[in-house]
N, C-alpha and C positions, 0 to 999 in steps of 0.2 A: 213173435219171438218164442221159441220153445223153452220150457224148463227141462233141463237134462240132468239126470243123476248118473255119474260114472262110479260104479261100485266095484269093490274088491280089487282095485288096482294098486300097484306099487307106485306111490306118488314120489317123483324125484324132482325137486325144485332147487337147483344149485344156489340160487340167489338167497333163498330163505333157509339154506342148510337143512332141507327136508328130504328124508329118504325113509318112508314108512308106508305101511298099508293104511290108506285113508280113502274114504269116499269123497268125491268132489261134486258140488252142487252148482249148477249154472242157471242163472235167471237173467233175463233182459240183456243177454250178450256178455254178461260179466260173471266172474267167479263170485257166487253168492255166499257159499260156506264150504268149509273143509272139515271132514270128520262127521259132524252131525248137522242135519238140515236145519235151516232157520225156520222159525215158527210159520206155519201156514204154507210151507213149500210143498207143492204137489208136482211130481215129475210127469211131464208129457211123454218122455222117453227115458228108458233106463239102458245104459250101456254096461254090459258085464265085462269088466276088464280083468277077470281072474287070470293070473299068470302073465299079465301084460304090465308094461310100464306106462304111467301117465306123466307126461312131461310138458313143459312149455313148448309151444310151436317153435320150430327151428328158424334161425335167422342167418341168411347167407349174404356175405359181404361182396360177392362177385359172381353175378349171373348174367351172362349176355343173352338177351331175349331176341336179339337179331332184328328187332323192328325199331325204327324204320330202315329200309334199304336192303336188308339181307333176307327177305322172306323165303328165298329159295333154300336157305339153310335151316330156318326155323321160323315159326310164327308165334305171336303172343299167346294164341290159344294153346298150341302144342306145349309150349314151355311152362305156361302157368299150370297146365294139367300135370306136367312132370313135377313141378314144384310141390303141389299139394300131395301128390302120390309119394313124394319123399318126405312128407311131414314138415315142409317149409312153409311158414305162414307170412314171413316178411323177407324181402330180398332187395338188395341194392344192385342197380344195373349200371355198368360203366358207360362212358359217353361215346365209345367208338362205333356209333351207328353210322348210317349214310343217309342224309347228312348227320354230322356229329351233333350232340346235344349242346349246341352253343347259342340257341335262340329260345326265349321263353315260350314261343308258340309251339315249338317241337316238344318241349318238356310237358306243357299242358296237354298236348294231344296224347302223348304216351300215358300220362297219369289218367286221362279220361278213358282211353281204351282199356287200361288195366282195371279201372274201377267198374266199367261196364261188365267185365267178365266175372266180377264178384268172387275172385279167388284170392290168391296171396296179395299182400300189400306190397306195392312197388315203390321204391324210393330211387329216383334217378340221381346219378352222380353227374354233375355238370362238367362241361369242357372248361379247362383252365384257360385255353387260348382259342381264338377263332379257328375253326376248321381243324383243330388239334395240330396246327402248323408250327406252334412254338414261337410265334412272332408278336401277336397282339392279344392283350388280355381281353377276356369276355366281360360282359356286364354281370359280374357275379351277384350283385345285390338283386338285380332283376330276375336272374335265374333262380336265386334262392326263394324269391317271392312266388315264382312259378312252381316251386316244389323240389328244387335240388337240395340234397342233404349234405353234399360235400363237393369238392372240385378236384379234377384229375386230368391227366393226359392219357389215361389208359396205357396202352403200350407204345404210344407215339412219342418220339424223342423230343425233349426240350433242351437243346444244346446251349442256348444263350443264357448264361448264368445271371445276367442282368435282368432278363425277362422273368426268370424264376424267382429272383429276389423280390422284384416288384410284385409279382403274383402273391408271394408269401406275405409281404407287407400289407397289401390290400386285404387279403384274407384275414390277417391278424387284426386289422382295424375293425372289421365287422364281426369278428369271432367265428369266421368260417373255418372249416377243417380242410386241409389239403392232403390228398391221397396220391402218393407217388410210388411207382415201381422203379427201384434203382437199377439202371442199366446204362452204361456208357455206350452210346450208339456207334461210336467209331470202333471201339474194341470189339463190339458184338456184330459189326457189319457182316452180313451174309452168313453168319454162323447159325448152325442148327442143333448142335449138341455140345455137351460139356467138354471142355478142353482136358480130356483124360485119355486113358488107354483105349477105351472103346471107340472114341472118335478117331483116334490115330489108326487103330486096326481096321476100321471100316472106311477110312479115308473121307470122313465127313468134316466140313468146315466147322471150326470150333468157336465156342464162346468161353473165354477164361473166367474164373471166379472173380478176378480183379475188375472185370467189367461191372460187376455188382458193387464191389467195395469202393471203387473210385467214385462212382455216382453217389453212393450212400454217404460217403464222406462229405461231398459237396452239399447234399441235402441237409445233413445234420448240422453242418457249420452255418448254413443259411437259416435254418430253423432256430438255432441258438441266437443268431443275430436279430431275427425278426420277432421271435416269440410266438410264431404260428403254431397251431395244433397240427402236428404232422402225423399222418398214418402211413406206415411203410407196407406196401402191398406185395404179397408173394415173395417173401424172403426165401433164398434158396441155398445159401452157402454158410459153412461153419464160421468163416471170417465175418460175414455179414451179421450173423447172430451175435458174435462177440462184440461188434461195434454197437449194435442196438442195446445189448445188455449194459455196456459201459455208459451209453448216453442216458439210459433210464436211471442208472445209479447216480448220475450227476443231476438228476431232477428235470430232464428235458420232458415237456408234455408230449409224449411219444407213444403211439400204439403200433402194433405190427400183426400181420396175419400171414398164414402159410396155406398153400394149396394142399388139399387132401391127398393129391397124387404124390406130392414130394415127401410126405412122411412115411409112405409105404414103398416107393419105387426109387431106383437109382439108374445111372447110365447103363448098368448091366442088363436092365430090362429091355433095352433097345434090341438086344439079341442080334438077329440078322435083319436089321433094317425094319423093325416093326414101326410103321408110321403112326400107329395109335399112341406111340410113346414120343412123338414129335410134339413137344409142349413148350409153352412160354411161361416162365423161364425154363431152360433145359433141365432135364433130370441130371443131378450131379452125382458125386461119388458116394459110396456107402458111408464114408466119414461125415460128409455133409448131411446125409439123411439122418444119421444118428444124432448129430448136433441139433437138428430141427426138432427131433422127438424130445430130446432133453430140454430144449428151450421152451417147448409147450408145457412141460411139467413144471419148470421153475417160474413160469409166468413172463419170461422174456417175450415169447410169442403169445399174444392175447387170444387169438381166435383161429379157427380152421374154416376155410371157405371152399366152395366147390370149384371155383374158377371155371364155371360152366361155360363152355364155348362150343356149341354145336357146329359141326362141319358137315357139308354134304358129302356123300360117298365119292363122287367124282373127284373132289379135291383131296380126299384122303388116300384114294387108291392110286397113288403115284409113287415114284421112288422117294425114299425118306426125305432127301434134301429139298425136293420139289413139292412134297405134300404140304397141305396147309396145316399149320400148328393149331392144336386145340383138341379138347375132348369133352364129351357130355358128362354131367356130374351131379345134377340136382337130386337124382334118385339114389345117388351113392354116398351123399354127404353123411347121413346118419350111420349106415353100416361101417363106413371107413373110419369115422370118429370112434365108434364102439370098438372096432378092431385094434386101433391104436391103444386104447385103454386096456383092453384084454391082454394084448401081447406084452405090454409093459407092466401089467399087474396093478393098474390104477382103478379107483372106484368109478362106477358108471357115472356118478354125478360129475366127476372130473371131466369126462368126455363131453357130457351134455352142456357143461358150463361153457365150453369152447365154441359151441354152436347155438347158444341161447343168450345167457346173460351178458357174456363178454362182447359179442357182436352188437348187442343192443346198446351197451355202454359206448362203444366206438361210434355208433350212429347217433348217439345222444337221444335215444328213444326210451320211453318208459314202457318197456316190453321185455319179453324173455323170462317172465316169472309168473307164478300162479298165486299171487297175493290176493286175499279177499278184496273185492272191489276192482281188481284188474280186469282188463278186457280178456275174454275167454278165448285165447288162441292156444289150442292144445294139440299135442301130438301123442297119440296112443299107439304103442308099438310092441311087437313081440321080440324081446331081446335074444331069444334062443332059436328063432326060426331061420333056417337057411334058405336062400333062394339063389338061382343061377342068373348071372348077368348075361343076358343074351338080347339081341335086337328086339325080339317079340315081347320081352319083359319090360322094355323101356318105353315110356310114353313120349319122351322127348323126340323131336324130329331127328336130332343128331344121335346116331347109333354107335359112334366110335368112342371107345374108352380102352385104356390099357388093361382094364379088368374084365374084358369080354371072356366068357367061358369059365370064370371063377365062381365059386360058391361063396357068398357073403352072408354073414349072420346079422339079423336085425331087419324086420319087415314092418312097415307102417300099416296099421289096421284101420285107424281113423285119423282124420285131420279135421279139427274144428277151427273155424275163424269167426270171431265175433259171436261165439256161442252157437254157430250153425255147423252142422256136419257137411263139410264140403267134399270130403273124400272118404270112401269106405272100401277097404281092400278085401 
């Protein structure tokens, strides 16, 4: 293990309310000291972070690594490479692999593969029902023992409310967290875009905002009934935000995240059938987008995630309605979080909190901070450096994103995991 000194950097640690110029000293994979070195500390390596921000490593709540089953879209190697290039040191992966993460053996295999690569820490989210079919509950306790951090249906529907209630009761008994994306599958059937003027003009099958709120209402009622810890994934509508806000005010143990795409884009960005904007959930109206941004600020929405879903070119280069939904995102999480804060005039620490300490809290991990004694997962980045989003600049195997061709500000220079330099830009 190397002793590393990071000097002259602007240390921003939202959890500890720190934003100042401080040196950081790392020994034995942990934060050994901040400001002044501990006695006898000798640095094997010095990183000069002049003009750079030293922050906790980013934590992403939704990154599809596409293994097992979808290796033609992406591999664990390519996506872990992309994660560390984006400053992400910990990520949760949804269970919608092929086969889904519904058996302990699959979860253990994924954890083992990820560990062997010695890059970002991977926390699988287990399937709530076998095969994500919404009929029979998985053995959540066994999956949790194998390494699952929460349980979810990903984007697969669970239409039987009795099964959903039983799942929540079971999870509540064991203290497991249930992650759900609210969408009524009947109202959303075959829809590809928000039910607004753009879908009407382009003749695209639509998904109304009430598909989100009707499902959300059911989830909140059942959570109230069962006492389960519920996490709402990828909220997308102003009405949905209002419901989450009210439920939180009533004291429901509830957390919520939003995709980075939805705080910057709206249905207007579909333009003339840009399939890079075919996303799940769909991009909604400007009013919805503004409500999401405001909800991030007031804490109704706890975290920003990349919702990283790499898609192969063949599946994207189709007419909008036929193209596969999804966009690459691991390397864009940091710049898009920073862009939100800058545009709305918020402190840098506010943006970083939504991608470090808050996701860690949702995952129940002691991570996302740089306290002395904490594991040294660190992201060092240049907050003022612009870079162009283009296929060659992305390490992910998925090259499709609505932000292609744009200049974004915020470039990762170093990613440290466990006190080791894993990425250097």
